[in-house]
LOVO-680163 format. One line per 2 residues: number of its first residue (from 1); for each residue z, y, x of C-alpha. Coordinates in Angstrom, 1 decimal. Layout:
// LOVO-680163
NUM) Z Y X; ...
END
This chain:
// LOVO-680163
1) 19.1 -7.9 -106.3; 18.8 -4.3 -104.3
3) 16.5 -4.7 -101.2; 19.7 -3.7 -98.7
5) 21.5 -6.8 -100.4; 18.9 -9.1 -99.6
7) 18.4 -7.7 -95.6; 19.9 -10.5 -93.1
9) 24.1 -9.6 -93.2; 24.2 -10.5 -89.9
11) 22.9 -6.6 -89.6; 24.7 -5.2 -93.0
13) 28.0 -3.6 -92.7; 29.8 -4.3 -96.5
15) 32.8 -2.0 -96.9; 34.8 -1.3 -99.8
17) 35.2 2.2 -100.8; 38.6 3.3 -102.3
19) 41.0 6.7 -102.8; 44.1 8.1 -104.5
21) 45.7 4.7 -105.2; 49.1 6.4 -105.6
23) 51.1 3.2 -105.7; 54.7 4.1 -107.4
25) 53.4 6.0 -109.5; 56.1 6.4 -112.7
27) 57.4 2.6 -111.3; 60.7 3.5 -113.1
29) 58.8 3.6 -116.7; 59.1 0.3 -118.9
31) 55.1 0.7 -120.1; 53.0 2.4 -117.4
33) 55.6 1.0 -114.1; 53.1 -1.5 -112.8
35) 49.6 -0.3 -113.2; 49.6 0.8 -110.2
37) 50.2 -2.4 -108.2; 48.4 -4.6 -110.7
39) 44.9 -2.4 -110.4; 45.9 -2.3 -105.7
41) 45.8 -6.1 -106.5; 42.4 -6.4 -108.5
43) 41.2 -4.2 -105.5; 41.9 -6.0 -103.0
45) 41.0 -9.2 -104.8; 37.5 -7.9 -105.1
47) 37.2 -7.5 -101.5; 38.4 -10.4 -101.1
49) 35.8 -12.1 -103.3; 33.0 -10.3 -102.1
51) 33.9 -11.0 -98.3; 33.8 -7.1 -97.1
53) 33.8 -6.5 -93.1; 36.5 -4.0 -94.4
55) 38.4 -1.7 -96.8; 38.1 2.3 -96.3
57) 40.6 4.0 -98.1; 40.8 7.7 -98.5
59) 43.9 9.0 -98.6; 47.3 9.1 -101.1
61) 47.4 5.3 -101.0; 51.4 6.1 -101.7
63) 52.2 8.8 -104.7; 55.8 9.8 -102.1
65) 56.6 10.8 -99.4; 58.9 8.4 -99.1
67) 57.9 5.2 -101.3; 60.8 3.0 -102.7
69) 61.6 0.0 -101.3; 60.3 -1.6 -104.2
71) 57.0 0.4 -103.6; 56.6 -1.0 -100.5
73) 57.7 -4.1 -100.4; 54.6 -5.2 -103.0
75) 51.9 -3.1 -101.3; 52.9 -5.4 -97.9
77) 52.9 -8.4 -100.5; 49.3 -7.5 -101.4
79) 47.9 -6.7 -97.9; 49.5 -9.6 -96.7
81) 48.5 -11.9 -99.7; 44.6 -10.8 -99.7
83) 43.8 -9.5 -96.0; 45.6 -12.3 -94.1
85) 43.4 -15.5 -93.1; 41.0 -17.7 -91.0
87) 37.5 -15.8 -91.9; 36.8 -14.0 -88.8
89) 35.8 -10.7 -88.6; 32.1 -10.3 -88.3
91) 32.0 -6.8 -85.9; 33.2 -5.1 -82.7
93) 34.5 -1.5 -81.7; 33.2 0.0 -79.0
95) 34.8 3.3 -79.0; 38.6 3.7 -76.7
97) 41.3 2.2 -79.5; 44.2 4.2 -77.1
99) 42.1 7.4 -78.4; 41.5 6.3 -82.1
101) 45.3 4.9 -82.9; 46.8 6.8 -80.1
103) 50.2 7.8 -82.5; 50.5 4.3 -82.4
105) 53.0 2.1 -80.2; 50.0 -0.7 -80.8
107) 47.1 1.3 -80.2; 44.3 -1.2 -81.3
109) 42.8 -2.5 -84.4; 44.8 -5.1 -86.1
111) 42.4 -7.7 -86.0; 42.5 -8.2 -82.4
113) 46.3 -8.5 -82.0; 46.8 -11.9 -81.1
115) 50.1 -12.2 -83.1; 48.3 -11.6 -85.9
117) 45.7 -13.4 -88.2; 43.6 -10.7 -90.4
119) 40.5 -11.3 -92.3; 39.8 -7.8 -93.8
121) 41.1 -5.1 -92.0; 42.2 -2.1 -93.1
123) 41.5 1.4 -92.2; 43.1 3.9 -93.8
125) 44.1 8.2 -93.6; 46.7 9.7 -95.1
127) 46.4 12.2 -98.0; 48.9 15.0 -99.2
129) 51.5 12.4 -100.7; 51.9 10.4 -98.2
131) 51.6 12.3 -95.2; 53.7 12.2 -92.0
133) 57.1 14.3 -92.0; 60.2 14.3 -90.6
135) 61.4 14.6 -87.0; 59.2 11.9 -85.6
137) 56.3 12.9 -87.6; 56.1 9.2 -89.5
139) 54.7 8.5 -92.8; 54.7 4.9 -95.2
141) 51.4 4.6 -93.3; 52.7 3.9 -89.9
143) 55.0 1.2 -91.5; 52.0 -0.9 -92.4
145) 50.7 0.0 -89.1; 53.1 -0.8 -86.5
147) 53.6 -4.3 -89.4; 49.9 -5.1 -88.6
149) 48.8 -4.5 -92.1; 46.6 -1.5 -92.0
151) 45.1 0.6 -89.3; 46.1 4.5 -89.5
153) 43.7 6.8 -87.8; 42.6 10.4 -88.7
155) 45.9 11.7 -87.8; 45.7 14.5 -85.8
157) 49.2 16.9 -85.0; 47.2 19.7 -83.6
159) 47.3 23.3 -85.5; 45.3 25.2 -82.8
161) 42.4 22.5 -81.9; 41.1 19.4 -83.9
163) 39.0 16.9 -82.3; 37.8 14.5 -83.9
165) 37.0 11.3 -82.0; 35.4 8.7 -83.8
167) 35.9 4.8 -84.1; 32.8 3.3 -82.9
169) 31.5 0.1 -85.4; 29.0 -2.7 -84.4
171) 27.9 -5.1 -86.1; 24.3 -7.1 -85.1
173) 21.5 -4.4 -85.2; 24.0 -1.7 -87.5
175) 26.3 0.5 -85.4; 28.4 3.1 -87.3
177) 30.9 6.3 -85.9; 33.0 6.3 -88.4
179) 35.6 9.7 -88.7; 38.7 10.3 -90.1
181) 40.7 13.6 -90.9; 44.1 13.1 -92.9
183) 45.5 15.7 -95.1; 45.6 19.3 -94.0
185) 47.1 22.2 -95.6; 43.6 23.8 -97.0
187) 44.1 27.3 -96.2; 44.9 26.0 -92.5
189) 42.0 23.9 -92.1; 39.7 26.4 -94.1
191) 40.8 29.0 -91.1; 40.3 26.6 -88.2
193) 36.8 25.5 -89.4; 36.3 29.7 -89.7
195) 37.7 30.1 -85.9; 35.3 27.1 -84.5
197) 38.4 25.1 -84.1; 37.1 21.6 -85.4
199) 34.8 19.5 -83.2; 33.6 16.1 -84.1
201) 32.8 14.2 -80.9; 29.3 12.1 -80.8
203) 28.7 8.8 -78.7; 26.5 9.8 -75.4
205) 24.4 6.1 -76.0; 21.9 6.6 -78.4
207) 23.5 9.1 -80.9; 20.8 9.6 -83.7
209) 20.7 5.5 -83.9; 24.4 6.0 -85.1
211) 25.4 5.9 -89.2; 27.7 8.5 -89.0
213) 30.6 8.1 -91.9; 33.3 11.1 -92.5
215) 36.5 10.7 -94.8; 38.3 13.3 -95.5
217) 41.3 14.3 -98.1; 41.2 18.0 -99.5
219) 40.2 20.3 -102.2; 36.6 20.1 -102.4
221) 36.4 22.0 -105.9; 37.6 26.0 -105.3
223) 40.9 26.5 -106.5; 41.2 30.0 -104.6
225) 39.8 31.8 -102.1; 40.7 29.4 -98.8
227) 42.3 26.5 -100.9; 40.0 24.4 -100.3
229) 37.0 22.9 -97.5; 33.3 23.5 -98.6
231) 30.9 20.8 -97.9; 29.0 23.6 -95.8
233) 31.9 23.3 -93.4; 31.1 19.9 -92.1
235) 28.4 19.5 -89.3; 24.9 18.4 -90.2
237) 24.7 15.5 -88.9; 26.9 12.8 -90.6
239) 25.4 11.1 -92.7; 27.8 10.0 -95.9
241) 30.9 11.5 -97.0; 33.6 9.6 -98.4
243) 35.9 12.5 -100.4; 39.5 12.5 -101.2
245) 42.1 13.8 -103.3; 39.6 14.8 -106.1
247) 40.8 12.5 -108.9; 37.0 12.3 -111.3
249) 35.1 9.3 -110.6; 32.2 10.4 -108.6
251) 31.3 7.9 -106.7; 27.5 7.9 -107.3
253) 26.2 10.1 -104.1; 24.9 13.2 -104.6
255) 22.5 15.2 -101.8; 23.8 18.4 -99.9
257) 20.7 20.2 -100.1; 21.9 22.5 -97.4
259) 23.5 20.0 -95.0; 21.4 17.0 -96.0
261) 24.3 14.4 -95.9; 25.5 12.8 -99.1
263) 28.9 12.9 -100.3; 30.3 10.1 -102.7
265) 34.3 11.1 -104.5; 35.6 8.0 -105.7
267) 38.2 9.4 -107.4; 41.5 8.2 -108.5
269) 42.7 4.6 -109.3; 45.0 5.8 -111.8
271) 45.7 8.2 -114.1; 48.0 10.7 -113.0
273) 47.5 13.9 -115.3; 46.2 13.9 -118.4
275) 43.0 16.3 -117.8; 39.0 15.6 -118.7
277) 38.8 14.6 -115.2; 40.9 11.5 -115.7
279) 39.7 10.4 -118.4; 36.3 9.0 -116.7
281) 36.1 5.3 -116.1; 37.4 4.5 -112.8
283) 35.4 3.1 -110.1; 35.6 1.4 -107.0
285) 32.3 1.3 -104.1; 31.0 -1.4 -102.4
287) 29.1 0.6 -99.3; 26.5 -1.6 -98.0
289) 24.6 -0.1 -94.4; 21.8 -1.4 -92.5
291) 20.8 0.6 -90.0; 20.2 4.2 -91.0
293) 20.2 2.9 -94.9; 22.4 2.6 -97.0
295) 23.2 1.4 -100.7; 26.5 2.2 -102.8
297) 27.3 -0.2 -105.4; 30.0 0.8 -108.2
299) 32.5 -1.8 -109.4; 34.8 -0.8 -112.7
301) 38.4 -1.1 -112.5; 38.9 -3.4 -115.5
303) 42.8 -3.2 -115.5; 43.1 0.7 -115.8
305) 44.7 2.0 -117.8; 42.2 3.7 -120.3
307) 42.2 7.3 -121.2; 40.9 9.2 -124.3
309) 41.4 13.6 -124.7; 40.1 15.9 -127.0
311) 40.7 19.2 -128.0; 41.2 20.9 -130.7
313) 40.5 24.8 -132.0; 42.0 25.2 -135.1
315) 41.0 28.6 -135.5; 36.9 26.9 -135.4
317) 37.9 25.3 -138.5; 38.6 28.1 -141.5
319) 37.6 25.7 -144.3; 40.2 23.5 -143.6
321) 42.9 25.5 -142.0; 44.0 29.3 -143.1
323) 47.0 30.1 -141.4; 48.1 32.3 -144.8
325) 49.0 29.1 -146.5; 52.5 28.0 -146.4
327) 51.3 24.4 -146.1; 49.2 24.9 -143.1
329) 51.5 23.2 -140.6; 51.5 20.1 -142.6
331) 48.0 20.0 -142.6; 47.1 20.2 -139.1
333) 49.4 17.5 -138.5; 47.6 15.1 -140.6
335) 44.5 16.5 -139.4; 45.9 15.0 -135.7
337) 47.3 11.8 -136.8; 43.7 11.4 -138.0
339) 42.6 12.3 -134.7; 44.7 9.8 -132.2
341) 43.7 7.0 -135.3; 40.4 7.6 -134.1
343) 40.9 7.3 -130.2; 43.3 4.6 -130.5
345) 40.3 2.9 -132.7; 38.2 3.1 -129.8
347) 40.5 2.0 -127.1; 41.0 -1.5 -129.2
349) 37.4 -1.4 -129.3; 37.1 -1.0 -125.3
351) 40.1 -3.1 -124.9; 38.8 -6.4 -126.8
353) 35.6 -6.7 -124.4; 38.3 -6.8 -121.5
355) 41.2 -8.6 -122.0; 42.6 -7.2 -118.7
357) 43.0 -4.0 -119.5; 46.0 -2.8 -120.4
359) 47.0 -2.9 -124.5; 48.3 0.5 -124.7
361) 45.8 3.5 -124.0; 47.0 7.2 -123.1
363) 46.3 9.5 -125.2; 46.0 13.7 -125.3
365) 44.8 15.9 -128.0; 45.3 19.2 -126.6
367) 45.9 22.0 -129.7; 44.7 25.5 -129.3
369) 47.0 27.2 -132.5; 45.9 30.7 -131.6
371) 45.1 32.4 -134.7; 48.4 32.4 -136.4
373) 49.1 28.9 -136.6; 52.8 27.3 -136.0
375) 53.3 23.8 -134.0; 54.9 21.3 -135.3
377) 57.6 19.3 -134.5; 56.0 16.7 -131.4
379) 58.9 14.5 -131.6; 58.7 13.6 -134.8
381) 54.9 13.3 -134.4; 55.4 10.9 -131.4
383) 57.9 8.3 -133.5; 54.9 7.2 -135.5
385) 52.9 5.7 -131.9; 56.0 4.5 -130.3
387) 54.7 1.4 -129.7; 51.0 1.9 -130.0
389) 50.3 4.1 -126.9; 51.1 4.8 -123.7
391) 52.5 8.2 -123.7; 54.0 8.8 -127.1
393) 55.9 12.0 -125.9; 53.2 14.0 -124.5
395) 50.5 13.2 -126.6; 50.3 16.6 -128.3
397) 50.1 19.3 -126.2; 49.6 22.7 -128.0
399) 48.4 26.0 -126.3; 47.2 29.7 -127.3
401) 44.7 31.4 -125.7; 45.5 35.1 -124.3
403) 43.2 36.9 -126.5; 45.2 40.3 -127.0
405) 44.7 41.0 -122.9; 40.7 41.2 -123.4
407) 41.4 44.1 -125.9; 42.2 46.5 -122.4
409) 38.4 45.5 -121.0; 37.1 49.4 -121.7
411) 40.2 51.0 -119.8; 41.0 49.4 -116.7
413) 38.4 46.2 -117.2; 42.1 44.1 -117.4
415) 39.4 41.1 -118.3; 38.1 40.6 -115.4
417) 41.6 40.9 -113.4; 43.3 38.6 -115.0
419) 40.1 35.8 -115.2; 41.3 34.8 -111.9
421) 44.6 34.5 -111.7; 44.1 32.3 -114.8
423) 42.4 29.7 -113.4; 44.6 29.8 -109.9
425) 47.9 29.9 -111.9; 47.6 25.7 -112.0
427) 47.5 25.5 -108.4; 49.6 27.9 -107.7
429) 52.3 26.8 -105.3; 56.2 27.7 -104.0
431) 55.3 29.8 -101.3; 52.9 31.9 -103.3
433) 55.8 32.5 -105.7; 57.9 33.3 -103.1
435) 55.6 36.0 -101.7; 55.1 37.6 -104.9
437) 58.6 37.9 -105.8; 59.3 39.6 -102.6
439) 56.3 41.5 -102.8; 57.6 42.9 -106.2
441) 61.1 42.8 -106.0; 62.8 46.2 -105.5
443) 63.4 47.5 -102.2; 66.9 46.5 -101.5
445) 66.0 43.2 -102.2; 63.2 42.8 -100.0
447) 62.8 41.6 -96.6; 63.3 43.4 -93.5
449) 64.0 40.7 -90.8; 62.4 38.0 -92.0
451) 58.4 37.5 -93.4; 57.3 36.3 -96.5
453) 54.8 33.8 -95.1; 57.7 32.4 -93.1
455) 60.3 32.1 -95.9; 57.9 30.4 -98.6
457) 56.3 28.1 -95.8; 60.6 26.8 -95.7
459) 60.9 27.1 -99.2; 58.1 25.1 -99.8
461) 59.3 22.0 -97.1; 62.8 22.3 -98.9
463) 60.8 21.2 -102.3; 58.1 18.8 -101.1
465) 59.7 17.2 -98.4; 63.6 17.8 -99.1
467) 64.5 19.0 -95.9; 67.6 20.9 -96.5
469) 67.8 22.6 -93.7; 64.8 24.4 -93.4
471) 65.9 27.6 -95.1; 68.7 27.9 -92.8
473) 67.0 26.9 -89.9; 64.3 29.0 -90.2
475) 66.6 32.0 -90.7; 68.7 31.3 -87.6
477) 65.2 30.9 -85.6; 64.0 34.2 -86.5
479) 67.2 35.9 -86.2; 67.7 34.6 -82.6
481) 63.9 35.9 -81.9; 65.0 39.2 -82.6
483) 68.2 39.4 -80.5; 65.8 38.0 -77.6
485) 63.3 41.0 -78.8; 66.0 43.7 -79.2
487) 67.9 42.5 -75.7; 64.7 42.8 -73.7
489) 63.6 46.4 -75.3; 67.1 47.4 -74.3
491) 67.9 49.1 -77.2; 71.2 50.6 -78.0
493) 73.4 49.5 -80.8; 72.3 52.2 -83.3
495) 71.6 51.0 -86.4; 68.6 53.8 -87.2
497) 67.1 52.6 -84.0; 67.5 48.9 -84.5
499) 66.1 48.9 -87.6; 63.0 50.6 -86.7
501) 62.4 48.1 -83.7; 62.9 45.2 -86.5
503) 60.6 46.9 -88.7; 58.0 47.0 -85.9
505) 58.5 43.7 -84.7; 58.3 42.0 -88.0
507) 55.1 44.0 -89.0; 54.0 42.8 -85.2
509) 54.9 38.9 -86.3; 53.2 39.5 -90.0
511) 49.8 40.6 -88.3; 50.0 37.3 -85.7
513) 49.7 34.4 -88.3; 49.0 32.0 -85.7
515) 52.8 32.7 -84.3; 54.7 33.0 -87.7
517) 52.8 29.4 -88.3; 54.4 28.6 -85.2
519) 57.5 29.8 -85.6; 57.9 27.9 -89.1
521) 57.1 24.5 -87.3; 59.7 25.0 -84.6
523) 62.1 26.0 -87.2; 61.2 22.6 -89.6
525) 61.6 20.7 -86.1; 65.4 21.9 -85.4
527) 65.7 21.1 -89.2; 64.6 17.4 -88.6
529) 65.8 16.8 -85.5; 69.0 18.2 -87.2
531) 68.8 15.4 -89.5; 68.3 12.9 -87.6
533) 70.9 13.8 -84.9; 73.8 14.0 -87.9
535) 72.3 10.5 -90.0; 72.4 8.7 -86.3
537) 75.5 10.1 -85.8; 77.2 9.2 -89.3
539) 75.7 5.6 -89.1; 77.4 5.4 -85.3
541) 80.5 6.3 -86.1; 83.0 4.0 -86.2
543) 86.4 3.3 -88.3; 88.3 3.1 -84.8
545) 86.1 6.4 -83.0; 87.1 8.2 -86.5
547) 90.9 7.6 -85.6; 90.5 8.2 -82.1
549) 88.8 11.9 -82.8; 91.8 12.7 -85.4
551) 94.3 12.0 -82.3; 92.6 14.2 -80.6
553) 92.0 17.0 -82.2; 96.2 16.6 -83.3
555) 96.7 16.9 -79.6; 94.3 19.8 -79.2
557) 96.0 22.0 -82.0; 99.8 20.9 -80.6
559) 98.2 22.4 -77.5; 96.9 25.2 -78.6
561) 99.7 26.1 -80.8; 101.0 29.2 -78.8
563) 97.6 30.3 -78.5; 96.0 32.9 -80.8
565) 92.2 32.4 -81.5; 90.0 35.0 -82.4
567) 88.9 35.2 -86.6; 85.7 36.1 -85.6
569) 83.0 34.8 -83.3; 80.0 35.6 -82.0
571) 77.1 33.4 -80.3; 79.7 30.3 -79.1
573) 80.4 32.5 -76.6; 84.3 32.9 -76.8
575) 87.1 33.1 -74.3; 86.7 30.5 -71.6
577) 83.3 29.2 -73.4; 80.0 29.2 -72.1
579) 76.9 28.0 -73.4; 77.0 24.9 -71.3
581) 75.0 22.9 -74.0; 72.3 21.1 -71.2
583) 75.6 20.4 -68.9; 77.3 18.3 -71.7
585) 76.7 14.3 -71.9; 76.1 13.2 -75.0
587) 79.5 12.3 -76.3; 80.7 15.6 -75.8
589) 78.6 17.4 -78.1; 79.8 15.3 -81.0
591) 78.8 16.8 -84.4; 78.4 20.5 -83.2
593) 75.0 21.6 -85.2; 74.2 24.4 -82.6
595) 74.4 22.3 -79.5; 77.1 24.9 -78.1
597) 79.2 24.0 -74.8; 82.0 24.5 -73.5
599) 83.3 25.4 -70.2; 83.2 22.9 -68.1
601) 87.1 22.8 -66.7; 87.9 21.7 -70.3
603) 85.7 19.3 -70.6; 87.9 16.8 -69.0
605) 90.8 17.8 -71.7; 89.3 16.7 -74.7
607) 85.5 16.1 -75.8; 86.1 17.2 -79.2
609) 86.8 20.7 -78.3; 84.4 22.4 -79.0
611) 84.5 22.0 -82.6; 86.0 25.5 -82.4
613) 82.9 27.2 -81.6; 80.9 28.1 -84.5
615) 77.9 29.7 -85.5; 76.5 32.9 -87.0
617) 78.4 33.4 -89.9; 75.7 34.0 -92.6
619) 76.0 36.9 -93.3; 76.3 38.5 -90.5
621) 73.9 41.6 -90.2; 71.6 42.3 -87.6
623) 73.2 45.0 -85.8; 76.9 42.6 -86.0
625) 74.5 40.3 -84.5; 73.2 42.7 -81.7
627) 76.7 43.8 -81.2; 77.5 40.1 -80.6
629) 74.9 40.0 -77.6; 75.7 42.9 -75.4
631) 79.5 42.6 -75.9; 80.5 39.3 -73.8
633) 83.4 38.5 -72.5; 83.5 38.3 -68.4
635) 83.0 34.7 -67.1; 85.8 33.7 -64.4
637) 83.8 30.1 -63.5; 81.1 29.9 -61.7
639) 78.2 30.7 -62.5; 76.2 27.9 -60.8
641) 77.2 25.1 -63.3; 74.8 26.7 -66.1
643) 71.3 27.7 -64.9; 70.1 31.6 -65.3
645) 67.5 29.7 -67.8; 69.8 28.7 -70.2
647) 72.1 31.8 -70.0; 69.3 34.3 -71.3
649) 67.4 32.0 -73.4; 69.1 32.0 -77.2
651) 66.6 29.2 -78.6; 68.3 25.8 -79.7
653) 64.9 23.6 -79.7; 65.5 21.7 -76.4
655) 69.5 21.6 -77.2; 68.9 19.5 -80.4
657) 65.6 17.9 -79.7; 67.3 15.5 -77.1
659) 67.3 12.6 -80.0; 63.4 12.5 -79.6
661) 61.4 15.5 -78.0; 60.0 12.4 -76.1
663) 58.4 10.9 -78.8; 56.9 14.1 -79.9
665) 55.4 15.0 -76.7; 53.9 11.9 -75.9
667) 52.0 11.9 -79.5; 50.6 15.3 -78.9
669) 49.2 14.7 -76.0; 48.0 11.3 -76.6
671) 45.1 12.6 -78.4; 42.2 12.4 -75.8
673) 39.3 15.0 -76.2; 36.3 12.7 -74.1
675) 36.2 9.0 -74.1; 33.6 6.8 -72.5
677) 31.6 6.5 -75.6; 32.1 10.0 -77.2
679) 31.0 13.3 -76.0; 30.7 17.0 -77.4
681) 27.0 18.1 -79.2; 26.9 21.5 -81.4
683) 26.1 20.9 -85.3; 23.8 23.2 -84.9
685) 20.8 21.3 -83.0; 19.3 19.2 -85.9
687) 17.5 16.1 -85.0; 15.1 13.5 -86.7
689) 17.0 11.3 -88.9; 16.2 9.0 -91.6
691) 19.4 8.0 -93.7; 17.9 6.1 -97.2
693) 20.3 5.9 -99.9; 19.1 2.8 -102.3
695) 21.1 2.8 -105.8; 21.4 -1.0 -107.5
697) 21.1 1.2 -110.8; 17.8 0.5 -112.9
699) 18.0 4.5 -113.8; 15.8 7.0 -112.0
701) 17.2 7.4 -108.3; 16.4 10.3 -106.6
703) 17.6 9.0 -103.1; 15.1 5.5 -103.8
705) 12.0 7.2 -101.8; 12.9 7.0 -97.9
707) 10.4 10.2 -97.3; 11.8 12.5 -99.4
709) 15.3 11.6 -97.8; 14.4 12.3 -93.6
711) 15.1 15.1 -92.1; 12.4 17.7 -90.2
713) 13.2 18.7 -87.0; 13.8 22.5 -86.9
END
């Protein structure tokens, strides 16, 4: 038994650590559909049997941002089964919980709720798969948090500055400062670290006696220039980092010699991609912390489906395969079949020692057929293993190295030019494709008003988060902002002059990245608010309301039969109409997408008359839109009904955010930068620290010596 396990348990924290569980992955697959649920059951059962103090999850508990009812129901069922009970919780929380859980309507830890009986608290940050979205910025973890089954922490809504306030835990003589940071786009977080906009707050009292534990969910390996978070960015007072998002299991803590802390990467508990990193045995960790000493016990997951992968390069076997042989394809197929049979035999031997492991393994043969070879029929090949493997349709993966690109190396050193994109191609995102398309497109189809970055972000929201109005709202928002800019500059309606001003304005926005990010967020907020508003109207309308609306519209059509309606409309300011969206009540706004109002004298006639007010057409040019602002009809009613700021402000943020604006404001201001137990401290100051890592394995352990792991004051 490791020495730390023999210490007094009253002073020792026992924490079960796991990341990237991905509940619901391939839930409709007839073979692999229940893999994530079975493994999650095993993880919680280990926590119950080991009598841990709490469970620490490093993000991506769910695979989908909007998990299905089956996935959410199974998760709630398992958490209630294993985490509810009469066993008392042995540790206390000393920090201000209203800061730690400020985004929740119940800002306190679940085991201190008098209406709940929790025996194993679960603390979790969100990952990139289950991050908060929508008008209320909610995620599946918030549902579990409201139900009292989980404690969601490490959430930050600000994109300008992040203050990470720790959860201060106390058990006997051991004190832990638990830091957490949910998933943030890597490029944005990288830029914030560079600009020193990320601050980790520290306790005021006995700050050197706290064990500092940090949970993060970001790219650890370098996928691009800024598409990852270097370990050197993290503060050097941290003792242990639990790194989520990376699926390769490297759970044994490794020492960062520059920052002098340890990093543990538990990896995923389920195979989500047929890559070499996923083939490593899956583990979770049982972390023991006593004072400044720690020990990570590796626990293999017995229910994880086994995965075997092997690479085959046909050109490396000239004695077996000759591309000039007419029957070489049949020979390659027979060779691959032998390899699959060998992998199946290995899987069967491993499963015999573990009856809880799924019967059918995952297999992958990556065949490099460059050198004049031809691939065979994969579907016909897979038919022979339908009943023996869990992924028969994608056992074989053919690929070919692009050797011809190395020939131009003497001329322009083209090999070095393509080496970096080749490694980044796997992680190329939608916004990168959009940016590349417009930058390389012909001049006539390039963007002249919008920016490539903003359009890319909108497309990414449309693809990942299913925000159907994201692109439309971004276009409208940036169009309105450009109109206001031109109006403030008093630009005449001359095409050449307007084009020049628009070009300058666009270049200015491209240089100010933070302002452009703010534009995208504002447009996304409008799109979410619009979707939420429409959904509320659709669900709240009854059949009687529809009948009344039809009758009202028929009455209005009859009364307006003698009047002519102009065919082209500007910004919703027709004859006798004005922007009175803020002066209307909720019922009078109806289903108006843009929140435009009508004259106060017309509101008494019908609540549906504003449906005649239209938004600008999608193909309206900037010239036409600008003219519509300059050529406004005179108003014949009193101006006191509409305040001056409403007339000059073309932004619709306040007009459409009445459904949840107060909630957003409350969330953004709920995070305090100071608590009674925490204070800022520069990471440059180094103190004498002694963090011991003790391994339970018999192999050589470089962290066993206490002297080698102590830091000397600088």
